[in-house]
N, C-alpha and C positions, 0 to 999 in steps of 0.2 A: 894142448887142449885142456879147459877145465873139466874134472870130473864130478859130475853132479848124482850125489846118491837120494834115492826115494825107497822106503822101503815096501817091500811087495807087498805088503798088508794093507798100505794106506792107497795103492794103485787099486787095489782088489776092492777095497770098500768103496771107494770113488767111482769105481765102474759099476758098481751095486747102485749107486747113487743116481747115476747117471752121466750123460756123455758131457755136460755140464761141469760138474765136479771131476771127473776123470781129466779132461785138457785144465783144469784150472790145477790140480794138485803137480801137474808137471810144471805148469808157468810159474806158482808159485816156489817150486824149490829151484828154478832158473832163477825167479828175481832175488832170491833169498841168496844165492851162492853169488849174485852181481852186485849185491846190497840195494836193490831197487830198480832204478830207471838204469838202462845201459848204457855207457859212456864211453867216449873213442878206445879206452884201456880196457874196458870189459868186452866190448862188442868182438875184440881180438884174441878174445879167448874161448867165444865160443864158434862153434861149427855152424856151419848154413842153415840147417834144421832149426837149430836151436835160435838164431836170429829171425828165422821168419817165423817162429813161436810166438816171439816176443812182438814181432810186427804187427803180427794177427791179433795179440791180446790187445794192443794199442788200438788198431783199428776198430777191434770190436768194441772196446769200452767206451770211446770217443763217438763212433756213428749212431750205436746203439743211445747214447745218451743223449748226442745234440747234433746229431748227422757229420757230413764232411763239413760243413764250414767250422763247427768247432772244433774238429780235429784240425784245420789249420791255424784255427784262431789259437789254438792253443800251442802251437807252434811244432805241430808233430809232422806237417807237410814232408819236409827233408826227409825223416826218418821213413815214412811210408813210401815216397816218390823219388826219393835220390838213391836208395836201395837197391839191389835187384829183387825187392818182394813179388811183384807182381811177375816177375820173371821166373821166379823159383814155384811161385802157386802153379804157375802154367805146366812148367817143365818136369819140377820133382813132384808135387803134390798133385797134379794132374785137375786142378782147380780153376779150370781154362775158363768158365765164364766171369769167375769175380776177379779172374787176373785182366779179362778182355775190359771189365768197366772199368779196375783201376788205372788203366792206359788213359781211358776218356777223362776220369776225373782228374788225372795229371794233367792232361791238356787244360783243364778248366783250372788249375792250380797254379799254373803258370802264368795263364792270363789275368788271373785274380787276385793271387797272392799279396801283394804289397798290400791292397786295400782291406783284405782279411786277416791279414797278420796284425795289423797296427793297433798299439794300444786304444782301447776306447771303453766308453762306459757302458754300463749293461742293457742301457735302451739303444744305444749304438749299436751294440752287438744282435739284438735281436732283430733291428731293423735289415741287418745283413740278409736274413733269410728273405725277406721280402725283395731286397736289390740282386740278389742270386739265386732266382728261382730254378737256373739251369740244374743246382745239384738236388733239387726235390726228387728226382725220379732216381738218381743213385741211391738216395738215403732211403726212399719209399722200398726198391729192389732189395737193399740190403735188409732191412727189417723183416719182409716179407718171407727172405730165404735163410734169414739166420739161423733157422734148428738146421737146415740141411747144411748150411755151410759148417757149422760147429759139427754136427755128425761126420763131416768129410775132414775135418781136420782131427777129431778124435778116433777116427777110424785109420788115418795116415800114422799118428803118434802109436796107434796100438800094434800098427802091423809093423812099424819101426823104433820100436821103444828104446832100442839102445844107441840110435841117434842122438835123443834128447838125454837119459839118466843111466845112471847104472842102478837096476833094482838089487836090493839087499834083504 
């Protein structure tokens, strides 16, 4: 397993800035260690919690910017739905409500992925939101609960920091 180091002072400073900054310090350290986006090779070097955090970061960024349709269109469906991400959120991180909703979105992804993932113009992409309104409630729920979800992620990292990074 890859040993990812973070300065204790950086974690402490980020914690003072808030949960978003705290989570981001750990995410940035992980992404730097693997060279940006996870690949099949780098994923093998990470533990389950580190992979779950990278999935969370991708999910959070994509859904907050453009919802689940954007996440799927940008090709992250397999990364989120084919990995045991939702299971890890439920069993290890105790984020049951998010896990439940991800299983429901997974079903929608299986039904509509071909059409949502295909190349299209910006105009055609924007039309996907009208064509697939069944994603709206999931997008809305995520945005409305983002602060609480991020708090849960930050708390899990804080309570299990040794599963993510080595502090120095």
